[in-house]
SEGU-576999 format. One line per field, with one value per residue (C-alpha): residue number from 1; x, y, z; chain. Coordinates in steps of 0.25 Angstrom, whole numbers, plus 5000, padded with zeros to 4 digits. Layout:
num <- (NUM  ...) $
xx <- (X  ...) $
yy <- (Y  ...) $
zz <- (Z  ...) $
chaine <- (A  ...) $
END
This chain:
num <- (1  2  3  4  5  6  7  8  9  10  11  12  13  14  15  16  17  18  19  20  21  22  23  24  25  26  27  28  29  30  31  32  33  34  35  36  37  38  39  40  41  42  43  44  45  46  47  48  49  50  51  52  53  54  55  56  57  58  59  60  61  62  63  64  65  66  67  68  69  70  71  72  73  74  75  76  77  78  79  80  81  82  83  84  85  86  87  88  89  90  91  92  93  94  95  96  97  98  99  100  101  102  103  104) $
xx <- (4958  4957  4960  4946  4948  4938  4941  4943  4938  4929  4939  4939  4924  4922  4932  4923  4912  4921  4925  4911  4911  4901  4888  4881  4886  4877  4883  4886  4872  4866  4875  4871  4856  4857  4864  4854  4843  4849  4844  4855  4866  4859  4858  4873  4875  4865  4872  4885  4878  4872  4885  4892  4900  4893  4900  4901  4893  4904  4906  4891  4894  4906  4897  4886  4896  4901  4887  4885  4896  4897  4904  4909  4915  4919  4926  4931  4924  4928  4917  4904  4895  4903  4902  4887  4886  4894  4886  4873  4878  4882  4869  4861  4870  4868  4853  4849  4861  4860  4868  4869  4869  4862  4858  4849) $
yy <- (5129  5116  5114  5118  5132  5131  5136  5126  5126  5136  5148  5145  5144  5157  5164  5162  5170  5181  5183  5184  5171  5163  5169  5157  5147  5144  5154  5164  5163  5165  5177  5183  5180  5187  5199  5200  5200  5212  5226  5234  5225  5225  5240  5241  5232  5241  5253  5248  5245  5259  5265  5259  5249  5236  5224  5210  5198  5192  5205  5205  5191  5196  5208  5198  5190  5203  5206  5193  5194  5179  5172  5158  5148  5134  5122  5109  5096  5082  5077  5081  5076  5085  5097  5095  5094  5107  5114  5110  5115  5128  5130  5127  5136  5147  5145  5159  5165  5169  5158  5155  5140  5131  5121  5132) $
zz <- (4780  4774  4759  4755  4761  4772  4786  4797  4811  4818  4816  4801  4800  4808  4799  4787  4794  4799  4784  4780  4772  4780  4776  4771  4782  4794  4804  4793  4788  4802  4805  4792  4794  4808  4802  4790  4801  4808  4802  4808  4802  4788  4789  4791  4779  4771  4775  4770  4756  4756  4760  4748  4756  4754  4759  4753  4758  4766  4773  4777  4782  4790  4795  4800  4808  4815  4818  4824  4833  4835  4846  4844  4854  4851  4859  4855  4860  4860  4851  4844  4856  4866  4856  4855  4870  4872  4861  4868  4882  4876  4869  4882  4890  4880  4877  4880  4871  4856  4850  4835  4836  4827  4838  4845) $
chaine <- (A  A  A  A  A  A  A  A  A  A  A  A  A  A  A  A  A  A  A  A  A  A  A  A  A  A  A  A  A  A  A  A  A  A  A  A  A  A  A  A  A  A  A  A  A  A  A  A  A  A  A  A  A  A  A  A  A  A  A  A  A  A  A  A  A  A  A  A  A  A  A  A  A  A  A  A  A  A  A  A  A  A  A  A  A  A  A  A  A  A  A  A  A  A  A  A  A  A  A  A  A  A  A  A) $
END
C-alpha cells in the first residue's frame, strides 16, 4: 500500500472486492446490480434476515462476488497501444462469451 492506504496493483484492487468493500466502484456496482436482479440470491439474503442473522452491507457485497464467480486474467504489454490491440483481439475472439467488459 502507498502512504494513502490504497492497495496497489491488480491484486490490491481485487482484494477490496473480496473483502466486500468495493460496492460502489465500477466492478463492485456491476456485480451487486446483477446479484440484486437475481430473485434466488435475494431470497437467500431475505431468509438470513428473517432467520435473525442479517449481515452487514459489506458481507452482501462479498456474497455478490461469490455469486458472480468471476475469472480474471491479465498480462503485461510494452505500451498502451499494444494493450489496446490485445484487448480488442481478446474481445473479438470471445465475442460470443458472456464477458464483463466496458468496451462491449
